[in-house]
N, C-alpha and C positions, 0 to 999 in steps of 0.2 A: 498432573498440573491441570487443574479447574479451566475450563474456557471461559473467559468474561462474557457476562450478558452486556449487550447492547441496545437499549431499549429503541421503539421504533423514532422517538424523537430525535435521539442522537444519530441515528441513522439519515433520517432526512435532514438534518444540518448538515451532516458530512455530503450526502449526495448535492444537495442545493449548492452547497459552496464549492463544490467541483464542476458545477454546472452540468452535470449529469455527464461528465466526460471521464473515462478512466484516466487516472492521474500519472500514471507510469507510460501509457502509450497514445493516449489523448482520443482513443476512439469513444465515438457515441454510445451512450448505452443502449438506445433503440438499435445501432447497426450491428450489435454482438448477439449470436445465436443464444447464447447463455445468461445475458445480462451483466449486472455490476455485483459486487459485494462490498462490504467495509473490511480493510486490510488494517492491520497495525504495521505501521511503517517499521519501527523497531519492536520486535516481538516481545509479548510478555517474558519468556525465557531468556532473552537478552537485556532484561531490564527496562523494557518499554512499559509504558501505562497504557489506558483506556481511555486518557485524556484526550478531548477532542483534536488538540493540536497533533498528535501523534496516530490519529486515524485518517486514511485516504479512500478514497472512492477509486476502485479496481475491477478491472474486467476479470471475470474467472479465469482466463488465458494467462494474465500477468500475474494475479494472485496464485496460482496453482505454479508457476515458472518460479516464482520467487521463493515462495514458502515461507519459513521462518527465518531465512538468510538475511543477513545484512550487509553481505560482500563475498568475496572471493579471493582466492591468492592466485597472482600471475607466477607462477612456478619458476619459471627461466629467471626472472628478477628476485623471486622469495619477498615480493611485495604483499601486503593486503590493499586489496582495491574495494572501497566502499561503493554500494549501490546508489543510484539515483535517489535522493531524498526530496519528494514533492513539497515540502515546507521550507527547506534550505535552498533548493536550487531552482533554476527557472530553464525551461524549455531554450527559450529566447535568447 
């Protein structure tokens, strides 16, 4: 699967919209060692797009931890649990 190209303007828009904070853990980009990247909230392999509404500003640690997953399974309950979605949910 080919990785989508995101131009610099899209990257700037996503970063500015997030106020340069990771949209998952809310750490400020300048407070991270490795900076932030653009994340597909719902990965391409799960039917997500490169539309700006599906892109999040994300610290490298959150990006690596989340990977391309959209959720996890709570095995004792046999339930799927969707990860936090920064466009649909609010930390507050």
